[in-house]
N, C-alpha and C positions, 0 to 999 in steps of 0.2 A: 188758627188754633190747631195744634196738634200734640200728641202724646209725647212726654219727655220722660224716659225711663229714669228712675232715681228722684223723681219729683212726684208729689202727691197730686193728682188732678191734671187738666189740660192746661197748658202752658203756652203763652205767646213767645214765639222763637225770634221776635224782634230784637231782643236784649233786656227788653225792660223786665222781664223775669229772671234774667240771668242767661249765662252763656250756656249752650248745648251743642253737641256734634252729631252730624248725620250718620245714623248707624244702619238705616236699611228701611224696610217696608214690613207691614204686618203680613202674615201669611194666611190667605183667605181660605175657606172651606175646600174649595175646589184646587187649592195649590197655587193659585195666581197670586200676583202682587197686589197688596191692599193698601192701606193709606200708610203715608210716611211715619217713620218712628226715629225719634232722636234721643241721645243720651245726655243726661246732666254732666256738665263739666265745670258748674259754677261753684259747688261745694265739694269737700272732700268725700271720697267714696273708697271702699274696699271691693274690688271687683274680682271675680274668679271665671275663668274661662276654660271649660272643660270638653273633652271630646277625643274620640280614637283618631288613630292616625288617618290621615285623608279625608276628614270630615269638615275641615276648615278652622281649626282651633288656631292656629297661626296666623291665618288670612285674616280672621276677625281681629287677632291682636294687632295686625297691620293697620286695619281699620281704625281703631281706637288711637293709634299712633299718630296716623295722619290728622285726625280730628284735633287731637291735642296739640299737634305742631302748628295748626291753623288759629288756635284760640289764644286771645292776648290774656296774659295774666297766669297762664300754667304753662309748665314745661315737662315734657316727657323725658325720663331718663331710662334708657332701655338695656337690661341685661340679656344679651343675646349669646346663648351658649352654643348654637348651632350655625351661626352665620345666615341665619334666615333672614335678615335685615339690611343685608349689605347693598340691596336695590336702593337704599334710602341716600348712598354716598353722593350720587349726583342731582340730589334734589335741593334745591336752594333752602335753606334754613336748618338743615341737618348737618350734624357733625358725626362722622362716623369713625369711632376711635378703634383700630385695629390693635390687638395686644395690650389693652389697657393696664397701665401701672399705678400703683398707689403707694404712699410713703409707709415706712414700717410703722412709724409711731400713729397711724391711722387705725391700727389694731391696738385693743386693750392688753395688759400682761395677761388676762384670763384668755383671751381669744388667741394670743400667741400659744399658749400651752395647748388649747385645744387643736389649733391648726396643726402643731406638730405631734399630737397624740401623747403628750406627756401630763403626768399627773403634777398639778402644781403643788402638791404636797411632798412629793419625791424630790430627792436632791436635785437632779438634772432639771425637773420642772421648775423648781424653787428658783434655781439659777437663771433660767431663762425669763422667768416671771421678773426677777430683780433687773435682769438686763433690759428688757422692755420698758420697765417703770423708770429707769435711770437715763436711758439714752434715745435718741430720735431717729435712729438709722440703723440698718440691718449691719453696716460696717462698725456702727458703735457698739452694737450687741456683740459681735464677734469679738471685738476688742476687750469689752468688759468681762466676758466669759474667759478669754484667755488670760486675763491678769487675776482672775479670782482666786482668793485663798481657800480653796476647796480641794478635795481630793482628785487626783489626776483622772481617774474614771469618770467622775462627774463632769469635770471640763470637756473630756473627750466626747461623752454622750450628748453633752450640749452643743458643742460645736459641730458634731456630725450632723444634728437635726437643723441648725441654723444654715449649714452647708446646703442641705437639701432645700432649704426654702430659698437660698440664694440661686440655686440652679434653676428654679422656675422662671426666673427672669421678671418676676411680677412686682418687685419692690424697687422704688427709685425716690431718691430726696426729693424730686420735684415731681411726685406722682399726682394724680388727678384728686382735686376735691371738690366739695359740693358746689362751691362758686364755678368751677370750671364747667360742670356738668349742666348747669341750669342756664349757662349763657346762650344756649341754643338748644334745639331738640338734639338729644345725645344718644347715640347707639353704642353701647360697649360691646364690640366684637370679640367674644372671649372663646371663639372657637377652636383656637390652638391650644387652649389650657387644658389640662386634666381638672379633675373634680377639685382638688385641694386649692390650687392657685386662682382657680375660678370663683370659688367660695370667698377666698380672701378678698378679691377686688369687690364682690356684691357686699360682704359684710363691712368692709371700710366705707364704701359709698353710701350705704343704707345708714349706717351710724352717723355720718357726717351729715347726711340729708335731715335726718331727725334733729339731730343738735342744732343744726342751723337754724331749722324753723323756730325751735323752742327759743333760741337767740333772737329770732326775727332778723338775720343777718343776710338773708337773700330776698330779692325783690319779686319774687313769682312764687306760685304754689307748685311744688313739684309733683309728679306722678311717677313713681317707681314702677316699671313694668319688667316683669320677669318671666321669660319664656322657660319652659321645662322645670317649673318651680320644685318640682319633687326633688331635683338634684341640688337645690339650695337649702330647702327646709330640711334636708336629711344631712347637711354640712353645718359648717361655723358659721354661715350665713343665716341659719334659722333663727337664732336668738335675735338677731337685729330685724329680721322680717316680721315675727311675732310681736316685737315692740311697735312697730309700725302699724300692724294690725289692730293691736288692742289700745294703743295710746296715741296713734298718729292723727286722729281726727281733730282733736283740739288744736294742735299747732299748724294744722293743714297740709299734712303729707298724705298724699292718696297712693294707693297700691293697686297693682292689677297683675295677678298671677295666673299662668296658663299651664295647664299639664293634661297630658294623656292617661295620667295615672292618679286620678283623685284619691284612691285608696291608699297612696303612699304619702299623702299629706296628713299633718296633724289636724285633729278635728277643728282646732280653733281657726284654721285656715279657710274652712268652710262655714263654721257658724258665724265668724265675724264678718263675713261677706254680704254687704247689703244688695249687691247686684250679682246674680249667678247666670251665666250665658253658658248653657249646655248643648254641645252638639251631641251627636249620636254616641251612645257607650252601650257596648254589648257585656262587657265583664260584669258578672254579678258582684264581684267585691267593689268594684268602683260605684256601681249603682247603691250598694249597702252602705257605702261610706257617705255618699250623698244623704241618704235616707237617716243614717245615724245622727248626722250633724244638724240637718235641717227638717226634722219629721213633720213640722206643720204643712210642708208643701210637698215633700216625697212620698206621696200615697201612691197606690197602685197604678193609677191612671198615667202617672207622670211618665214612667218609661214607655208607656204605650203611645204617648204624644210625641215622643222623639221622632224626629223626621228621618227617614234613610236616605235622604237627598243631602249631599255636600252642600255647605253654605246656609242651610236652615237650622235654627236653633230654638230651644225654649229659654226664655228669660225669667228667672225669679226676681221679682222686684219687690224688696222690703217696702219701699215707701208708699206703694200702692196695695202691697199686699196680695199681689196678683201674680199669675203665670201668663206670660204672653209668647205666642208663636211668631217667630219673625224670620224674614229672610235678610241676610247680611247684604249691604250694598257692594258693588264692584268696587275694587281697589282703584286708587289713582296712580299709585306707584306699582310697577311690576313685582308680584308676588316672588319671592326667592326662596320659599320653604318647600317647594315641591321635590320629589326625588328623581334622579336620573332614570332613564330607561335605555335599554339595550337598542332599540331602533333609532333612537337620537344618536347615539354612536355610530351606528352602521350607516347612517345617512349623512354623515359629516365628509 
């Protein structure tokens, strides 16, 4: 018998009670490792991992990715904006997609206007909306705009915005779909992209994962894992991520977000998370953001209980309505999220 976070009560890890992943151990009062602790992977969850730089946020995310990849019936799809998970490229069962591309029609007309910073009620925005609604590729959108019977200035503005999107190199007729991403554990390495194209990829994939689950067209339960989540909630991907947060449980889409800036997330990203893994935070704004969204647990002693040791965390578990002190297990795959140092370069 062992505790499984995300479930009520002690659970048998033999599989009878559902699948789970090895997360680490409890932290004993003297700081030593206590009993093993696992995390539920059987049902859908919304998980938030927070912590200041250098205290294990991305490392913990890597542990979750490893456990998801080992578990039958679930598949992680990871949005990696920093290239922190490239080390999975040589691991069997993982597909690391560098510079992922999506099809233009994976974005709704409204999303296209949002992506390009156009008001859909203005002339240029309305034209782009029509082009996205009537064509299925970026080339088709260009052609539609060029042939539209509108003012020359409107065509020019719309063409210029579409040319900008084309320059990102993120749109392709044979771009990734949900079925591609769940064929194996998938890392979407977006590290070469700026915020806008990176958001376009995550918006398209998140929307498609949700729609595919609603249609029951994929034979696995996807877990969308997003590192540096504040960069996506603040962009056009935010709408799709909030949909999964608030409506993903029923069709079976799980979500894991990680950030060192919880204050930059919308309150719903914290309040809708049934598992919160909190590494050390020192910013008052970040602590207040957690307290505002989760007042039941974020009383004064919560911050005091945060460990100063990297790799240790507090877990708020809605299933048991408890706060647990844990130590994250060691990674199986080398961690790629650390920062370089001058001494490393000097010794080469």
